[in-house]
C-alpha positions in Angstrom: 80.8 75.5 91.1 79.2 77.2 88.1 81.3 79.9 86.5 84.7 80.8 85.0 86.0 84.0 86.5 88.5 85.0 89.2 85.5 85.1 91.6 84.9 81.3 90.9 88.7 80.7 91.3 88.6 82.3 94.8 85.5 80.3 95.7 86.9 77.0 94.4 90.2 77.7 96.3 88.3 78.3 99.5 85.9 75.3 99.0 89.0 73.0 98.2 90.4 74.1 101.6 87.3 72.9 103.5 87.9 69.6 105.1 84.2 68.7 104.5 84.6 68.8 100.7 85.5 65.4 99.3 85.2 66.2 95.6 85.0 69.4 93.6 84.0 70.4 90.0 83.9 73.7 88.3 82.1 74.2 85.1 83.2 75.7 82.7 86.1 76.9 84.9 89.4 78.3 83.7 93.1 77.6 83.6 93.4 78.2 87.3 90.5 76.3 88.6 91.6 73.3 86.5 94.4 72.6 89.1 91.8 72.3 91.8 88.6 70.9 90.4 87.2 68.7 87.7 86.0 70.8 84.7 83.1 69.1 83.0 81.7 70.9 80.0 78.3 72.7 80.3 76.3 75.5 78.7 75.9 77.7 81.8 73.1 79.7 80.1 70.9 76.5 79.9 69.3 75.8 83.4 68.4 72.2 82.4 71.9 71.4 81.3 73.2 72.8 84.7 70.9 70.7 86.6 71.6 67.6 84.5 75.2 68.1 85.1 74.8 68.3 88.8 72.6 65.1 88.8 75.2 63.2 86.8 78.0 64.4 88.9 76.1 63.4 92.1 76.6 66.9 93.7 75.6 67.5 97.2 75.7 71.2 96.7 75.7 73.4 93.6 77.2 77.0 94.0 76.3 79.4 91.1 78.7 82.2 90.6 77.6 84.5 87.8 74.3 86.4 87.6 73.4 85.2 84.1 72.6 81.6 85.0 70.7 82.8 88.1 68.5 85.2 86.2 67.9 82.5 83.6 66.7 80.0 86.4 69.6 77.7 86.9 68.9 77.5 90.7 65.3 76.7 90.1 66.3 73.7 87.9 68.9 72.5 90.3 66.5 72.6 93.2 63.8 70.9 91.2 66.4 68.0 90.6 66.5 67.7 94.4 70.0 69.2 95.0 70.8 72.0 97.5 71.7 75.1 95.7 73.5 78.3 96.8 71.9 81.0 94.7 68.4 82.6 94.3 65.6 81.4 92.1 64.9 83.4 88.9 62.0 85.4 90.5 64.4 86.7 93.3 67.3 87.2 90.9 65.2 89.9 89.2 66.6 92.2 91.8 69.7 92.3 89.7 68.3 91.3 86.3 66.0 94.3 86.2 67.1 97.7 87.8 63.5 98.9 87.5 62.2 95.9 89.5 64.9 96.5 92.2 63.6 100.1 92.5 60.1 98.9 92.9 61.2 96.5 95.6 63.1 99.3 97.4 60.3 101.7 97.2 57.8 99.1 98.6 60.2 98.2 101.4 61.3 101.8 102.3 64.9 101.2 101.4 66.8 104.5 100.8 67.9 104.9 97.2 68.2 107.5 94.6 65.2 109.0 92.9 65.0 107.4 89.4 62.8 107.2 86.3 62.4 104.4 83.7 62.4 105.5 80.1 61.3 103.1 77.4 60.5 105.5 74.6 63.0 107.8 72.8 60.4 110.4 72.6 60.3 110.9 76.3 64.1 110.9 76.9 64.8 114.7 76.6 62.2 115.7 79.0 63.4 113.0 81.5 67.0 114.2 81.1 65.9 117.7 82.1 64.5 116.3 85.3 68.0 114.9 86.2 71.6 115.9 86.3 74.2 117.1 86.1 75.8 114.7 86.7 73.7 112.2 84.7 73.5 108.6 85.7 72.2 106.5 82.8 71.7 102.7 83.5 71.0 99.8 81.2 67.8 98.2 82.9 69.2 94.7 82.1 72.3 92.7 83.0 75.4 94.5 81.6 78.3 92.7 83.4 79.0 95.8 85.6 79.5 98.1 82.5 76.0 99.2 81.8 76.2 102.6 83.6 77.4 106.0 82.4 78.0 108.8 84.8 78.7 112.1 83.0 78.5 115.8 83.4 77.9 116.0 79.6 74.2 115.8 78.7 75.0 114.9 75.1 77.0 111.9 76.3 74.2 110.8 78.5 71.7 111.2 75.8 73.8 109.4 73.1 74.2 106.4 75.6 70.6 106.4 76.4 69.5 106.4 72.7 71.9 103.5 72.0 70.1 101.5 74.6 66.5 102.5 73.5 67.3 101.9 69.9 68.2 98.4 70.8 65.0 97.9 72.6 66.4 98.2 76.1 64.7 100.4 78.7 66.8 103.1 80.4 66.9 103.9 84.1 67.9 107.5 85.0 69.2 107.9 88.6 69.9 110.9 90.7 73.6 111.0 91.4 74.5 109.9 94.9 77.6 111.7 96.4 79.8 109.9 98.8 82.1 106.9 99.0 80.9 103.6 97.6 81.0 100.3 99.5 79.9 96.8 98.8 78.2 94.7 101.5 77.5 91.0 100.9 74.9 89.4 103.0 74.2 85.6 103.1 70.4 85.0 103.1 68.6 81.7 103.7 65.0 80.6 103.1 64.2 81.4 106.8 65.1 85.1 106.0 68.2 85.0 108.3 70.6 87.7 107.1 74.3 87.4 107.8 76.5 90.3 106.7 80.2 89.7 105.6 82.9 92.4 105.9 82.2 95.6 103.9 84.6 96.1 100.9 85.4 98.9 98.6 85.9 98.3 94.9 87.2 100.4 92.0 84.9 100.4 88.9 86.6 103.0 86.7 89.4 101.7 84.4 91.9 104.5 85.1 93.8 105.7 88.2 92.1 108.4 90.1 88.8 107.0 89.1 88.8 108.2 85.5 87.5 106.6 82.3 84.7 104.2 81.7 83.2 101.7 84.1 84.5 98.2 84.1 83.5 95.0 85.9 85.9 96.1 88.6 89.7 96.8 88.7 90.4 96.1 92.3 89.1 96.1 95.8 90.1 96.1 99.4 88.7 95.0 102.8 88.1 95.8 105.6 87.4 99.5 105.5 89.6 101.2 108.1 87.6 104.5 107.8 84.0 102.9 108.2 82.1 102.7 111.5 82.2 99.3 113.3 78.5 99.0 113.1 78.1 99.7 109.4 77.6 96.0 108.3 75.0 95.2 111.0 73.2 98.5 110.4 72.9 98.0 106.6 71.8 94.4 107.1 69.1 95.5 109.4 67.8 98.7 107.7 68.4 97.9 104.0 69.0 94.2 103.2 66.4 92.7 105.6 63.5 95.0 104.4 64.4 94.1 100.8 64.4 90.4 101.6 61.0 90.7 103.4 59.6 92.5 100.4 60.8 89.9 98.0 59.2 87.2 100.1 56.0 89.2 100.3 56.0 89.2 96.5 56.3 85.5 96.3 59.9 85.5 95.3 61.8 84.6 98.5 65.6 85.2 98.3 68.2 82.5 99.2 71.8 82.9 98.4 74.0 86.1 98.5 72.4 89.6 98.3 74.9 92.2 97.5 74.2 95.8 98.3 76.2 98.3 96.4 75.9 101.5 98.5 76.8 105.2 98.6 77.6 106.6 102.1 75.8 109.9 101.6 75.5 112.7 104.1 71.9 111.4 104.8 73.2 107.9 105.5 73.7 104.7 103.3 71.7 104.6 100.0 71.4 101.8 97.7 73.0 102.2 94.2 72.2 98.6 93.1 71.5 95.2 94.3 73.2 92.1 92.9 72.1 88.6 93.5 75.5 86.9 93.8 79.0 87.3 95.1 80.7 90.3 93.5 83.9 90.3 91.6 86.5 91.5 92.6 85.3 92.0 96.2 84.9 88.2 96.7 88.7 87.7 96.2 89.5 89.9 99.1 86.7 88.7 101.4 87.6 85.0 100.9 91.3 85.8 101.5 90.2 87.0 105.0 87.5 84.5 105.8 88.6 81.8 108.3 85.2 80.0 108.7 85.0 76.9 106.4 83.2 78.1 103.2 81.4 74.8 102.1 79.5 74.4 105.5 78.6 78.1 105.3 77.2 78.0 101.8 75.4 74.7 102.5 73.8 76.2 105.6 72.6 79.1 103.5 71.2 76.7 100.8 69.3 74.6 103.4 67.8 77.3 105.6 70.3 76.6 108.5 72.2 80.0 108.8 70.7 80.7 112.3 72.5 77.6 113.6 75.9 78.9 112.3 78.6 80.0 114.7 79.7 83.6 114.4 82.0 84.1 111.3 85.7 84.1 112.0 87.9 86.6 110.1 91.6 87.2 109.8 92.4 90.5 111.7 94.4 91.8 108.8 93.5 93.3 105.5 93.4 92.2 101.8 93.9 94.0 98.5 93.2 92.7 95.0 94.6 94.3 91.8 92.9 93.3 88.6 95.1 92.8 85.5 93.2 93.4 82.3 93.8 92.7 78.6 94.8 95.3 76.1 91.7 97.0 74.9 89.5 96.4 78.0 86.9 97.7 78.7 86.4 98.0 75.1 87.1 94.9 72.8 90.0 93.0 74.5 92.8 91.4 72.7 92.9 87.6 73.4 95.4 84.9 72.9 98.4 86.5 74.7 100.7 84.2 76.5 100.7 84.8 80.3 103.7 84.1 82.4 104.2 84.2 86.2 100.5 83.4 86.9 101.2 80.3 88.9 102.3 82.1 92.0 100.5 82.4 95.5 97.6 85.0 95.4 97.2 84.9 91.6 93.6 84.0 90.7 92.6 83.3 87.0 89.7 84.8 85.3 89.7 85.1 81.5 92.4 82.5 80.9 92.6 79.1 79.0 95.3 76.6 78.5 96.3 75.9 74.9 97.0 72.4 73.6 100.8 73.2 73.9 100.4 73.9 77.7 100.7 77.6 77.6 98.2 79.8 79.5 96.7 82.6 77.4 94.3 85.4 77.9 90.7 84.7 76.8 88.8 87.9 77.7 88.9 91.3 79.3 89.7 90.9 83.0 92.4 88.3 82.9 93.8 87.9 86.4 93.2 89.0 90.0 96.2 89.4 92.1 95.6 89.3 95.9 97.8 90.5 98.8 97.3 90.2 102.5 98.9 91.8 105.4 98.5 93.1 109.0 97.0 96.3 107.6 96.0 97.8 104.3 99.5 99.2 103.5 101.1 95.8 104.0 98.4 94.1 101.8 98.9 96.6 99.1 102.6 96.1 99.2 102.2 92.3 98.8 99.6 92.6 96.1 101.8 94.9 94.0 104.8 92.8 94.6 102.9 89.8 93.1 101.7 91.9 90.2 105.3 92.6 89.2 105.9 88.9 88.7 103.1 88.5 86.3 103.5 89.3 82.6 100.7 89.8 80.1 101.6 91.6 76.9 99.6 94.7 76.6 98.0 94.2 80.0 97.1 97.1 82.2 96.2 97.6 85.9 95.7 100.5 88.3 98.4 101.4 90.7 96.2 103.2 93.1 93.9 100.4 94.6 93.5 101.3 98.2 96.2 103.9 98.2 94.0 106.8 99.5 92.6 104.7 102.3 96.1 103.9 103.7 96.7 107.7 103.9 93.4 108.6 105.6 92.0 106.2 108.1 89.9 108.6 110.1 87.3 109.2 107.4 86.1 107.9 104.0 88.7 108.7 101.3 87.3 110.3 98.1 87.9 107.9 95.2 89.0 105.0 97.5 
């Protein structure tokens, strides 16, 4: 397992629970994964180093969590070493690495998405802004850890953000705003172009309650969606994900791994906001809390082109909620080094944590912990998650109290703001 976040802690926990797994390593890992897996050191930004580690460790399967190593070509290097790898090659990972490339793929495949325009010259910015908004949606074309988007009614705010990117040499993508509730749908995709959707989930990107404040990497999520049609996952897989997969293959960049469609459910039907090339965080934390199918076999089948031979996925009939506890200052510059207590309990997944020489677990980044609750329904899952949050203490830490709240109050239609 390559990665160090709560997503990786959730994946490691699920892999450790699969009877087929006889040994497990997570690099670089965190204070939570250390209890479940060996933690060899590796520079995850170096594809050759990742492949060398997998070879030395005699891995049967490598699972790459973050987008950075995938875009850099880690999956290419691992496969070149003769080791099965869950994650797309660099050519296919461009669907996340470049938003403009993703738009090209969608246009060619007939995938519904917002009208957009790429701006790579400050002199063209004002005219382009006049063709959009309000609200204006301004995106960094490159990887930005989920925080590269500004949505604003204020043209000057949009302009200032775009100029900051352009002045740094980074192209800007302007998108038409898509109105409607957002969902995340993860689909396993193998080399035979078999597409297997997981449960849809809803995540909360804004830092503040009521969906206010700047975007983050994600402050919480829930699954399943009590207000969504039962056919949503299969419809999106057939009408959106499969055409994108076919177009990538046509371009000589076949996708194998997990293709994540971030969608807006508009009055005209689902439209793609973005594609990601890996498991999302924090949605992974709730999906794996509900998945009953052994994970290692499922990921290996994906990596080896055998998804079509898999039995139907088995899910817990209940619901799951995850609440992210963030460090003081996040999503700006987070304070680090604060001692965390109460983080060893059930349902607490580590992200930006490390263990000091004296044994204390301390914060080491922005999103520090993910706290998961499950229950017979969304209300029960919320109650358990927040009960567990109360037992965790991070000085200066903050979290949202409204994860999944509106959905528990309105189960017959999509709730505005989650």
